[in-house]
N, C-alpha and C positions, 0 to 999 in steps of 0.2 A: 665553366664558362666559357663562352669562345666571343669574337668578336665579328660582328658580321657589317661593313662599311661604316665601321666608327660606333657600332651600338653593340654594348655589352649584353649577352643573353644566356640567360641561365639553363643549364643543361643537365645538371647534376640533381638527385632529387633533395638532397639537403638544401641546395641553393634554393629550389623552388620554394620547399615549405617552410623555408626559415620562419619564426614565430613573430620577426619582428616585421614581417610584411605578408602574412597570412593570415587567410579567414576560412572557418570550417562552416559552409553552407550545410544546412540540415533542412532538406526538401519534404514537407507535406506528410512529417510523422503522426499523424493524425487518426482519430479513431476510425471514421469513417472508411477509410483508406486500408488500415492492417488489422484490425479487431474484427473478430466474428461478430460481433454485436452493432457493427457499423454498417452503413449502409450497403457496402461492397460484400460484405461477410454474410449478410442477410438475403443477400440475391445468389447466393450460392457459388460467389465467384472464387475462384482459387487462390488462398492467400498463403500457401504454406512454404513459398522461396522466403517470406519474411521472418519465418524462425530460424534461419542461420543467417540472414542479414542483420537482424534487429541487435543480436548480442555483439556482434563486430563493429557496428555502428556505435552503441553503447560503449564500447572499449574506447573506438576513435574519439568520443566525445569527452571521455574522462582524461584520455592522456591531452586533449587539447586545452582541458580547464588546468591541469597540472602546468602545461607548458606556456600558459599565458597567450593562446591563441585566439584570436577574435572569435567568438562563437556567434553564429547568426540563426536563428530559427525562422524558416520562411513557412507561412500558413497560408495555404489555400482556402479561400473564401470566396462564397456565392452570396450575395445579398437576398434577401427573401423577397418573392414576386419576382424573381430573375430580373432584378433592376440593373444589375452587372452584366446581363448576358445579352448581348447584340443578336438578332437573328441569326446571323452567321456561326456566333459563337454556338449558339443552339444546336444547328446543323453539324457544326462538327463534333458537339457532345453526343448526339442522335448516332452519327456513324460510328465513333468511338467505343461506345456501349450497347451497340446492337443488337450484339448476341444476347449477352446477360439481360439485357432490357426486355427482349421479346415484343409482346404488343403493348407494353406499358408505355407512357409517356418519358419526354426526356427527363433522365435523371436529375435529381438535385441532391447536392451532398456539401457538407461543412458550410451549412448555413450557420452566423455567428447566434450564439445562443443556445445552441443545440449542441447535445454531447458530441455529437462526430465533427465536431470544430475544434475540440480539443487536441491537444497532443497529448501522446500516450504517456504513462507514466515515468518511463525512463527518460523521455525526451523532453521533459516540463524545464523551461528555461528557468535558469537562476535570475534574481533580481535584476540584477545590472548586464543581463545577456540582452541582445538586439532581437526582436519580434518583426519581421517584416511581412505583412499581409499582401497578398496577391489574387489577382482575378482572372489571371490568365495561367498556360503553362509554365511561362517564363518567370523566374523571380525577379526579372529585371522590367519586364515589361509593364508601364503605368505603375511603379513604386518608387521609393526611395532607397533601393538596395544600391544603386550605383554611387549616390550622394553619401552613404553611409562608409561604403568600403574606400571611397577616396578622402573622407574625413578622416579615416583612420589608417592613412597610408599603405592601404592594402594594393600588392601586386598580384597576388595569387590567391584563387580561390582552392581550397579541397571541397569536393561535392560527395556527398551521401543522400541517401533516402530513397523515396517514391514516387513516380514508377520508373524504371531505367529509361523506356522508350519514349515518354512522355514529358515530365516535369523536370527530370534528371537532365536529359538529355537538352532540353529545351533552355533551361538555365546554364548549362554547361555553355553551349553555344554562343548564347547572348553575352556571357563573359568574355569569351576570346574574343567576340565582335568588338566587344568595349574595351578590349585591349588588356584583360586580365589573364596572367597564364593559369591554366584548367589544370587540375588533377583530378581524376575521376576514382576514387576510393573503391576499388571494382569488386569486393565483397562486403561490400556496405551499401550496394543500392541493389533494390530487388523489384520486381515486377509481379502480376497477377499472369502473365503471359509467358511462358519461357521461351517459347521461339520469337515472340518481339524483342525480350532481355537478351537472347542473345543476337540478334541482328542490329540490336543499338550498339552494343557492346563492341561488336565487330567493326562500326563505324568508328565509333569515339576510339580504338585504339590506332587509327589510322589519324586520329586529328589531336588529340591530346595525350598526355602525360596520362598512364594509368597505373596502380600501385596497390596493393595489398594495404589493409589499414594498419596492420601491424607493422608493416614496412614504415608508412608514414609517420607511427609512433616512434621506431627505432630513430628515424633521422632526427624527429625533436631531440629522442634522448642523447642521441651522439652530438647534437650540437650544444645542447646542455652542459655534457662532460667537457667539451672543448672550451667553453666558456669558463668553465671552473678550473681547470688546468690552466689556462691562461691566466687567471688570476692569482693564482697558488704561486 
């Protein structure tokens, strides 16, 4: 920790991710994005990166649950008949999915009531875990995420999920703009485009704290052991 003009600033990973003030944000771990039978998979989009990131994120989720870290599942949502999409948002989606879409109309995915909106099995929320539906890339825009985090005394968000350059980076940026420390779990985020993933990680390393999921889990374990020693 350092002091800057009278303000205490966390600098060490153990300070940043202390379970007392940390939430794990799981971004869009839904069938349409990462399963072969989802919308993206059926379009032939490359989902191979998720074979590596999914187990790492599942381990981080298990560690968060074990150490009492607040878990928030962010769920991308698109209302039927594009009721949640402005013309500008539709144009954004057309450009974002231009290569995969080909001559087809603007893609629709993660519509409530469809299998693609569901979380994949290893990331299904437990009964008391928070679920935040979002209608834009950022988990903060037009949602109650900020209210839920502040209501539970959260100072830091650890971010994992998909896609790196899209909803993950958008959520991380808005978290920082909202006054939260941001730690990106670098082996727990993935994309269907390696070049965009790499570019996004390059940018985020210069803006946020970045750590492997295992290092974050070890920080939680270290804090727990210190508490046990202090009580004994």
